[in-house]
C-alpha positions as CSV (number, residue, x, y, z in Angstrom):
1,Q,12.2,-11.1,12.5
2,V,9.3,-10.7,10.5
3,Q,8.6,-7.1,10.0
4,L,6.7,-4.6,7.7
5,V,7.4,-0.9,8.0
6,E,5.4,1.3,6.0
7,S,6.2,5.0,5.2
8,G,5.6,8.0,3.1
9,G,2.2,8.9,4.2
10,G,1.3,12.7,5.1
11,L,-1.2,15.3,4.5
12,V,-1.8,16.3,0.7
13,Q,-4.5,18.6,-1.1
14,P,-6.9,16.9,-3.2
15,G,-5.5,16.2,-6.9
16,G,-2.0,15.8,-5.2
17,S,0.3,12.9,-5.1
18,L,2.3,10.6,-2.6
19,R,4.4,7.5,-2.9
20,L,4.3,5.0,-0.2
21,S,7.1,2.5,0.7
22,C,6.7,-0.7,2.5
23,A,10.2,-2.2,3.8
24,A,9.8,-6.1,4.5
25,S,12.4,-7.8,6.4
26,G,13.2,-11.6,5.8
27,S,11.6,-13.4,3.1
28,I,8.2,-11.8,3.3
29,L,8.3,-10.7,-0.3
30,S,10.2,-13.9,-1.6
31,G,7.6,-15.8,-3.9
32,N,4.8,-14.1,-2.6
33,A,2.4,-11.9,-4.2
34,M,2.1,-8.7,-2.1
35,A,-0.8,-6.0,-1.5
36,W,-1.5,-2.7,-0.1
37,Y,-4.7,-2.3,2.0
38,R,-6.2,0.7,3.9
39,Q,-8.3,1.5,6.8
40,A,-10.4,4.7,7.1
41,P,-11.8,5.7,10.4
42,G,-14.9,3.6,11.5
43,K,-14.6,1.1,8.4
44,Q,-13.0,-2.1,7.8
45,R,-9.6,-2.4,6.0
46,E,-10.1,-3.0,2.4
47,L,-7.8,-4.3,-0.1
48,V,-6.4,-1.4,-2.6
49,A,-3.8,-3.2,-4.9
50,T,-2.0,-6.3,-5.5
51,I,1.1,-7.4,-7.5
52,T,2.4,-11.1,-8.1
53,V,6.0,-12.2,-8.0
54,G,5.9,-11.7,-11.8
55,G,4.5,-8.2,-11.7
56,I,1.1,-8.6,-12.7
57,T,-1.2,-5.9,-10.9
58,N,-4.8,-5.7,-9.8
59,Y,-6.8,-2.8,-8.3
60,A,-9.8,-1.8,-6.4
61,D,-12.2,-0.3,-8.8
62,S,-12.1,3.1,-6.4
63,V,-8.4,3.7,-7.3
64,K,-7.9,2.0,-10.7
65,G,-6.1,4.5,-13.0
66,R,-4.9,6.6,-10.3
67,F,-2.7,4.3,-7.9
68,S,0.1,2.2,-9.1
69,I,1.6,-0.7,-7.1
70,S,5.1,-2.1,-7.9
71,R,7.8,-4.0,-6.0
72,D,11.6,-4.1,-5.9
73,N,12.3,-7.7,-4.8
74,A,16.3,-6.9,-4.5
75,K,15.2,-4.1,-1.9
76,N,12.6,-6.2,-0.3
77,T,10.2,-3.2,-1.0
78,V,6.8,-2.8,-2.3
79,Y,5.6,0.9,-3.5
80,L,2.3,2.5,-4.0
81,Q,2.2,5.6,-6.2
82,M,-0.9,7.5,-5.7
83,N,-2.0,10.2,-8.0
84,S,-5.2,12.3,-8.4
85,L,-5.9,11.9,-4.6
86,K,-9.2,12.4,-3.3
87,A,-10.6,13.0,0.0
88,E,-12.2,9.4,0.2
89,D,-8.6,8.1,-0.1
90,T,-8.0,9.2,3.6
91,A,-6.9,6.3,5.5
92,V,-4.1,4.3,7.4
93,Y,-2.3,2.5,4.7
94,Y,-0.9,-1.0,5.2
95,C,1.2,-3.5,3.2
96,N,1.1,-7.3,3.6
97,R,1.4,-10.7,1.7
98,F,-1.6,-11.3,-0.4
99,L,-2.1,-14.7,0.9
100,N,-0.9,-15.9,4.3
101,P,-0.2,-12.4,5.8
102,V,2.2,-12.1,8.3
103,R,2.0,-9.6,11.4
104,W,0.8,-6.4,10.2
105,G,2.9,-3.3,10.5
106,Q,2.0,0.1,11.8
107,G,0.7,1.7,8.8
108,T,1.3,4.9,7.3
109,Q,-1.5,7.7,7.6
110,V,-2.6,9.4,4.6
111,T,-4.9,12.6,4.8
112,V,-6.2,14.2,1.8
113,S,-7.8,17.6,2.6
114,S,-7.7,21.1,1.5
């Protein structure tokens, strides 16, 4: 069964950190670039970060220097380390293949507020 399960979200104060995890079933990660996306209330889903099979990363300008994407292929897991969080980072965060996405998971809510 193809499945993506995101976790690690929560409520954090501005300037704080969170580490998101995305557990993927089956062969979702195998041979595929992966990505983290986010969707804020009333806005479209946007691409946050990508990572290739070989570990090359790319980031949206809005998170560059603050977020770090990584993957553990042996554990079928993708991570997003988020530092120096801002209120505008508040959103539901999702992971998926960068190309040929599979069914979306439920996401994990990140709320940045004092």
